[in-house]
C-alpha positions as CSV (number, residue, x, y, z in Angstrom):
1,M,108.2,-92.4,83.2
2,N,106.2,-95.2,85.5
3,K,107.2,-98.6,84.9
4,R,104.5,-101.5,83.0
5,K,102.9,-103.8,85.5
6,Y,102.6,-107.6,84.6
7,I,100.7,-110.4,86.4
8,I,101.9,-113.0,86.4
9,I,100.0,-116.4,86.5
10,G,101.7,-119.3,86.9
11,P,105.6,-118.9,87.6
12,D,106.5,-122.6,88.0
13,S,105.4,-123.8,84.7
14,Y,107.2,-125.0,81.6
15,L,106.7,-122.1,79.6
16,F,107.7,-119.2,81.8
17,N,111.1,-120.8,82.8
18,G,113.3,-118.6,81.5
19,L,110.9,-115.3,80.4
20,A,111.8,-113.1,84.1
21,P,115.2,-112.1,82.6
22,Y,112.9,-110.7,79.2
23,L,110.6,-108.4,81.8
24,Q,112.8,-106.1,83.5
25,G,112.6,-102.7,83.5
26,S,108.9,-103.7,84.5
27,E,107.5,-104.6,87.7
28,V,106.0,-108.2,87.8
29,H,103.8,-109.8,90.0
30,Y,103.3,-113.5,90.4
31,M,100.6,-116.0,91.3
32,T,99.4,-119.0,91.4
33,F,96.0,-120.7,90.1
34,E,95.6,-121.8,94.0
35,N,95.7,-117.5,95.1
36,W,95.8,-115.2,92.0
37,K,91.5,-114.6,93.6
38,D,93.1,-113.6,96.5
39,A,92.0,-110.0,97.6
40,A,94.7,-108.3,97.1
41,N,95.5,-110.2,93.4
42,L,92.0,-109.1,92.3
43,K,93.6,-105.6,92.8
44,L,96.5,-106.0,91.2
45,L,95.1,-107.6,88.3
46,K,93.1,-104.4,87.2
47,E,96.1,-102.6,87.4
48,A,98.1,-104.1,85.5
49,D,99.3,-103.6,82.6
50,A,99.3,-107.0,81.5
51,V,98.4,-110.6,83.0
52,I,100.2,-113.5,81.7
53,N,98.6,-117.1,82.9
54,F,100.8,-120.2,82.2
55,T,98.0,-122.3,84.5
56,I,95.7,-124.7,82.9
57,H,93.3,-126.9,84.7
58,P,94.0,-130.1,85.7
59,D,91.3,-131.2,83.8
60,F,92.1,-129.1,81.0
61,S,92.9,-132.3,78.6
62,A,90.3,-134.6,80.1
63,K,87.2,-134.1,79.5
64,E,85.5,-130.7,77.5
65,M,85.5,-128.2,80.9
66,E,82.5,-125.9,81.7
67,L,83.1,-121.9,80.6
68,Q,82.9,-121.0,84.4
69,D,85.7,-123.9,84.9
70,I,88.4,-122.3,82.5
71,I,90.5,-119.9,84.9
72,D,91.6,-117.9,81.8
73,I,87.4,-117.3,81.0
74,Q,87.9,-116.8,85.4
75,I,90.2,-114.3,84.6
76,G,88.6,-112.3,81.5
77,E,86.0,-111.9,83.9
78,H,86.8,-110.2,85.9
79,I,89.4,-108.2,83.7
80,K,86.8,-106.8,81.5
81,G,85.9,-103.3,80.8
82,G,89.1,-102.1,82.8
83,K,92.8,-101.5,80.6
84,T,94.5,-104.7,81.4
85,L,95.8,-107.0,78.5
86,F,95.0,-110.0,78.6
87,V,97.2,-112.6,76.8
88,F,96.1,-116.0,76.3
89,L,98.0,-119.2,75.7
90,S,96.3,-120.9,73.1
91,S,97.7,-123.4,70.4
92,R,98.4,-124.5,67.1
93,R,96.4,-127.8,67.8
94,V,93.2,-125.8,67.5
95,Y,93.5,-126.3,64.0
96,G,93.1,-129.7,64.2
97,T,95.3,-132.5,62.2
98,S,96.6,-133.4,59.2
99,A,98.7,-135.8,57.8
100,E,98.9,-134.0,54.6
101,Y,101.4,-130.9,55.1
102,K,99.5,-127.6,55.7
103,V,100.1,-123.8,55.5
104,Y,97.6,-122.4,58.2
105,K,96.9,-119.2,58.6
106,E,95.0,-117.1,62.2
107,T,92.0,-117.1,59.9
108,D,91.8,-120.2,58.9
109,A,88.9,-122.5,60.8
110,L,89.3,-123.8,63.7
111,A,88.7,-127.5,64.6
112,G,89.3,-129.3,67.6
113,A,90.4,-132.4,67.7
114,D,90.8,-133.7,71.4
115,F,89.0,-132.0,74.5
116,Y,92.4,-130.4,74.7
117,S,91.7,-128.5,71.3
118,V,88.4,-127.6,72.3
119,N,88.9,-126.0,75.0
120,K,91.4,-123.8,73.7
121,I,88.5,-123.2,70.9
122,K,86.1,-122.7,73.3
123,T,88.7,-120.4,75.3
124,E,89.7,-118.3,72.5
125,K,85.8,-117.2,72.0
126,E,84.1,-117.0,74.6
127,L,87.3,-114.4,76.2
128,S,87.1,-112.2,72.6
129,G,83.4,-111.6,73.8
130,L,84.3,-110.2,77.3
131,L,87.8,-108.8,77.0
132,G,87.8,-106.9,73.4
133,G,90.4,-104.9,71.9
134,N,92.4,-105.9,75.3
135,L,93.0,-109.8,74.0
136,C,95.8,-111.3,72.6
137,V,95.8,-115.1,71.5
138,M,99.3,-117.0,70.4
139,R,98.8,-119.7,68.9
140,V,102.3,-121.6,69.8
141,S,104.0,-124.1,67.9
142,N,105.5,-126.6,69.0
143,V,108.3,-125.6,71.8
144,I,112.1,-126.7,72.1
145,G,113.3,-125.8,75.8
146,E,115.0,-127.2,78.6
147,P,114.7,-131.4,79.2
148,V,111.8,-132.2,81.4
149,N,113.0,-134.3,84.3
150,K,109.6,-136.2,85.7
151,S,107.8,-138.5,84.1
152,G,104.4,-138.6,82.9
153,Y,104.6,-135.0,81.7
154,K,103.0,-134.9,78.4
155,T,104.4,-132.8,75.6
156,F,107.5,-134.0,72.9
157,A,109.7,-132.2,75.6
158,G,108.6,-134.9,78.3
159,W,107.7,-137.6,76.4
160,I,112.0,-136.9,74.3
161,S,113.4,-136.2,77.9
162,E,111.5,-139.4,79.9
163,N,112.4,-142.2,76.9
164,Y,116.3,-140.7,77.3
165,I,116.6,-141.1,80.5
166,K,114.9,-143.7,81.1
167,N,116.4,-146.1,78.3
168,G,118.3,-143.8,76.5
169,K,117.3,-143.9,73.3
170,I,114.4,-142.5,71.5
171,V,111.9,-145.0,69.9
172,T,110.2,-142.9,67.5
173,D,106.2,-144.0,66.0
174,Q,105.9,-142.1,62.9
175,A,107.8,-140.9,59.9
176,S,111.5,-139.8,59.6
177,E,110.4,-137.3,57.1
178,T,107.1,-135.7,58.9
179,K,107.7,-132.2,58.4
180,K,106.7,-129.9,61.6
181,D,106.8,-126.1,62.7
182,F,109.4,-126.0,65.9
183,I,110.6,-122.6,68.2
184,S,112.7,-122.2,70.5
185,K,112.3,-121.3,74.2
186,D,114.1,-118.2,73.7
187,F,111.8,-117.2,70.6
188,L,108.5,-117.7,72.5
189,H,110.0,-115.3,74.9
190,K,111.0,-112.2,73.2
191,T,107.6,-112.2,71.4
192,I,106.1,-112.4,74.7
193,A,107.5,-109.8,76.6
194,A,107.2,-107.2,72.4
195,I,103.3,-108.2,73.2
196,A,103.4,-107.0,76.6
197,N,105.7,-104.3,76.4
198,N,103.7,-103.0,73.4
199,S,99.9,-103.8,74.4
200,I,99.6,-106.2,70.7
201,N,96.6,-106.9,70.7
202,G,95.1,-110.1,68.1
203,V,95.4,-113.1,67.0
204,F,98.1,-114.1,66.8
205,N,100.7,-117.4,65.2
206,V,103.5,-117.6,67.2
207,S,105.8,-120.2,65.0
208,A,108.6,-120.8,63.4
209,G,106.9,-119.9,60.1
210,F,109.6,-123.6,58.4
211,P,109.2,-127.2,58.9
212,I,111.8,-129.2,60.0
213,T,112.2,-132.7,59.5
214,I,111.6,-134.9,62.6
215,K,114.7,-136.6,62.0
216,D,116.8,-133.2,61.7
217,L,115.3,-132.4,65.0
218,L,115.5,-135.9,67.0
219,T,118.9,-136.2,65.8
220,N,119.8,-132.9,67.3
221,M,117.8,-133.6,70.7
222,A,118.9,-136.6,71.2
223,G,121.5,-137.8,69.1
224,K,122.4,-139.7,65.9
225,E,123.2,-142.6,67.7
226,N,119.5,-142.8,70.1
227,V,117.2,-142.1,67.5
228,I,115.4,-145.3,66.6
229,F,113.2,-143.9,63.2
230,C,110.6,-147.5,62.9
231,E,110.4,-149.1,59.1
232,N,107.1,-148.2,57.4
233,C,106.2,-145.7,60.1
234,P,103.5,-143.7,59.2
235,V,103.3,-140.0,58.2
236,K,101.0,-138.7,61.0
237,E,100.8,-134.5,61.3
238,Q,101.6,-132.3,58.9
239,F,102.4,-128.4,59.4
240,V,103.3,-125.2,59.7
241,L,101.7,-122.0,61.0
242,D,102.2,-118.5,59.1
243,N,103.6,-116.1,60.9
244,S,103.9,-113.0,58.8
245,K,101.3,-111.2,61.4
246,I,103.0,-111.5,64.5
247,V,106.2,-110.7,62.6
248,S,105.2,-107.6,61.3
249,K,104.6,-106.3,64.6
250,T,107.1,-107.8,66.9
251,G,110.1,-107.7,64.1
252,I,111.7,-110.6,65.7
253,S,111.6,-113.7,63.7
254,I,113.4,-117.2,64.2
255,K,115.8,-119.0,61.6
256,E,116.0,-122.9,60.9
257,E,119.7,-122.8,62.5
258,D,118.3,-121.6,65.5
259,V,116.1,-124.1,66.4
260,I,118.3,-126.3,65.7
261,T,120.5,-124.7,68.1
262,A,117.7,-124.6,71.2
263,A,117.5,-128.2,69.8
264,K,121.5,-129.2,70.1
265,A,121.3,-126.8,73.5
266,F,118.9,-129.6,74.7
267,N,120.8,-132.4,74.4
268,K,123.8,-131.5,76.1
269,A,121.2,-130.4,78.8
270,L,119.6,-133.7,78.4
271,V,123.1,-136.2,78.5
272,R,124.2,-134.2,81.8
273,I,120.7,-135.2,83.1
274,K,120.6,-138.7,82.5
275,K,124.7,-139.1,83.5
276,T,123.2,-137.3,86.8
277,S,120.6,-140.2,86.8
278,G,123.1,-143.3,86.2
279,E,125.3,-141.7,89.1
280,R,122.3,-141.4,91.7
281,Q,121.6,-144.8,91.1
282,C,124.9,-146.6,91.3
């Protein structure tokens, strides 16, 4: 039996880090934002069973992008009409934002609240027209992976990491009982592998399917004594993504204890980074 052939664009990205073991037994080729258009790589893209892009244009969150400038659209234009499945990493942010607790399904209306979400919505729509059944859109919830040991990384994990490493404390700006949907990176990677291995197409919420409070999450990620919940903070956003559709396809689900375990693992790694950072300054 021939090995399935996968293309990973952006192997140095946060969300890719750790995925490789889940693709064992496959033929995996790695490309970057800069070199995927090289002649040899373009040929590989058309031969692949699946392409998964983890890269993004530097201006994606700063302005509304022209379609021709979005890397995912460029990839879609190149592989359209062939056999290659394109796995597009979209975002839960395409549903907009609401202080009222909401459960979103894939059929719900999309409402971009910022440049990032507007660009994701545009990309989903354009790719659907280009690729039809050779497209899998993953609307990914918040992901708990490893800490980020660098400044200015604008994700939930990056925000916690930077504040804890610099100050030893996390000061919140939202109500402690705010409820949101979080997944572990392990769950994300298992789901990506299942989609690629089984050529699953369609639009899917990749999420826990249940909420966890910011209080429970942060106290496990940063340590109970290191989180300061400000008084009378507002509830800014609450949501859960219904994940029944993707779970029915993959059979892969996640439990609350899995989210807490990921949060505790994050904390252990964060403490080590903080300690190492302090030793370097001495």
